[in-house]
C-alpha positions in Angstrom: -0.1 0.0 -0.6 3.1 2.5 0.4 4.1 2.5 -3.3 0.6 3.5 -4.0 1.0 6.6 -2.4 3.5 7.7 -4.5 1.2 7.3 -8.0 0.3 11.0 -7.8 4.3 12.2 -7.5 5.1 9.7 -10.2 2.2 11.3 -12.9 3.4 14.5 -12.0 7.0 13.7 -12.7 6.0 12.1 -16.1 4.5 15.4 -17.6 8.0 16.9 -17.3 9.4 14.1 -18.5 7.1 14.2 -21.6 8.3 17.9 -22.4 11.0 15.9 -23.4 9.6 13.6 -25.7 7.3 16.4 -26.9 10.3 18.1 -28.1 12.1 15.0 -30.0 9.1 14.2 -32.0 9.1 18.1 -33.0 12.9 18.4 -33.5 13.7 15.0 -34.5 11.6 13.1 -37.0 9.0 16.5 -36.9 6.1 14.4 -36.1 3.9 17.1 -35.1 0.9 15.1 -35.0 2.6 12.8 -32.2 3.7 15.5 -30.6 0.6 17.0 -30.3 -1.4 14.0 -28.6 2.1 13.7 -26.2 1.5 17.2 -25.2 -2.4 16.6 -24.6 -1.7 13.2 -22.5 0.8 15.3 -20.4 -2.2 18.4 -20.1 -4.4 15.4 -19.1 -1.8 14.4 -16.4 -1.9 18.0 -14.8 -5.7 16.9 -13.7 -4.6 13.5 -13.1 -2.1 13.5 -10.2 -4.2 16.1 -8.2 -7.3 13.8 -8.6 -5.0 10.3 -7.5 -4.0 12.6 -4.8 -6.9 13.0 -3.4 -8.4 9.6 -4.4 -5.5 7.9 -2.7 -5.3 10.3 -0.2 -1.6 10.6 -1.0 -0.9 14.6 -0.7 2.3 15.3 -0.2 4.8 18.6 0.2 6.6 17.1 -2.6 4.0 17.0 -4.6 2.9 20.5 -4.0 6.1 22.1 -5.3 6.9 19.0 -7.7 3.4 20.1 -9.9 4.4 23.8 -10.5 8.2 22.4 -11.6 6.7 20.1 -13.7 4.4 22.2 -15.2 7.2 24.5 -15.9 9.8 21.9 -17.1 6.6 20.9 -19.8 5.9 24.2 -20.8 9.6 25.4 -21.0 10.9 22.5 -23.2 8.4 22.7 -26.0 8.6 26.1 -25.7 12.1 25.8 -26.6 11.7 23.4 -28.8 8.9 25.3 -31.2 11.6 28.0 -30.8 14.3 25.4 -32.8 12.2 24.6 -35.5 10.6 28.0 -36.3 7.0 27.3 -34.9 7.5 30.1 -31.9 9.4 33.3 -32.6 12.7 33.3 -30.3 11.2 36.7 -28.7 8.3 34.3 -27.0 10.1 31.5 -26.1 12.8 33.0 -24.7 10.1 35.5 -22.8 8.4 32.6 -21.6 11.8 30.8 -20.5 12.9 33.8 -18.3 9.5 34.4 -16.9 9.3 30.8 -15.5 13.1 31.1 -14.2 11.8 34.4 -12.5 8.6 32.7 -11.2 11.1 30.1 -9.3 13.1 32.3 -8.2 10.3 34.8 -6.7 8.8 31.4 -4.8 12.6 30.5 -3.4 12.6 34.0 -2.3 9.3 33.9 -0.6 9.5 30.5 1.1 13.1 31.4 2.3 12.2 34.8 3.8 8.6 33.2 5.4 6.7 30.5 6.2 3.8 31.8 3.7 3.8 29.3 1.0 3.0 31.3 -2.9 -0.5 30.4 -3.5 -1.8 30.0 -6.9 -4.2 32.9 -7.7 -7.1 33.2 -10.2 -5.0 34.8 -12.8 -2.1 33.1 -12.5 -4.5 30.0 -13.5 -6.0 31.6 -16.1 -2.5 32.8 -17.8 -1.9 28.7 -17.5 -4.8 27.5 -19.2 -4.2 30.3 -21.9 -0.3 28.7 -22.2 -2.2 25.1 -22.4 -4.0 26.3 -25.6 -1.5 28.3 -26.8 1.6 25.6 -27.0 -0.5 22.6 -28.7 -2.1 25.2 -31.3 1.6 26.0 -32.1 2.6 22.5 -32.4 -0.4 21.5 -34.6 0.8 24.5 -36.5 -0.9 23.2 -39.7 -3.6 24.8 -41.9 -7.0 24.0 -40.8 -10.5 25.7 -41.4 -8.9 28.4 -43.5 -7.0 29.7 -39.8 -3.7 30.8 -40.0 -3.1 29.0 -36.5 0.6 29.8 -36.0 -1.0 33.5 -35.2 -3.8 32.1 -33.3 -1.0 30.2 -30.7 1.3 33.1 -30.5 -1.7 35.8 -29.8 -2.8 33.1 -27.2 1.2 32.9 -26.3 1.3 36.6 -25.7 -1.8 37.0 -24.0 -0.3 34.1 -21.0 3.0 35.7 -21.0 0.9 39.0 -20.0 -1.3 37.2 -17.6 1.5 35.6 -15.7 3.4 39.0 -15.7 0.1 40.8 -13.7 0.1 37.3 -11.8 3.3 37.4 -10.6 2.8 41.6 -9.9 -0.3 40.3 -7.5 2.1 37.7 -6.3 5.0 40.4 -5.0 2.5 43.0 -4.2 -1.0 41.8 -3.0 -3.8 44.5 -2.9 -4.7 45.0 0.7 -8.4 44.8 1.8 -10.1 47.8 2.8 
């Protein structure tokens, strides 16, 4: 039974590792279709790990920090792969990557200087949702219904970045309640 308690964390870790699998299929053989579905699977693991932790009564402090770190590994590796093959502009991929480094540094600063644990806020969750749609749209990249999907993906990526910078500011300088 003790091994069952590790299932949620194993699912979480798989999400970060799947980012490298997606990157391989994008950069190596150029199989966007396979990369797309592996990315979707990785996104689904973000729902499954929390569900498994609740069902198995296996919530852990390790899982609390591994979840956002796995998210960042997945998305950053995919952003960089998309930039590498020309599916995402460098300024967007590098800004997303730099944002995540800043977020991790802010987390470390907050945790180190206080007992307060950074909490996700609705604006941050919305930013993650936009990014979670932008990346598969950019991976898909192909023509469909006469829409220029790279433009859609870039627009969603820019919106995700803007919202995430608002979320970072909200984390650093929370509004006081009056």
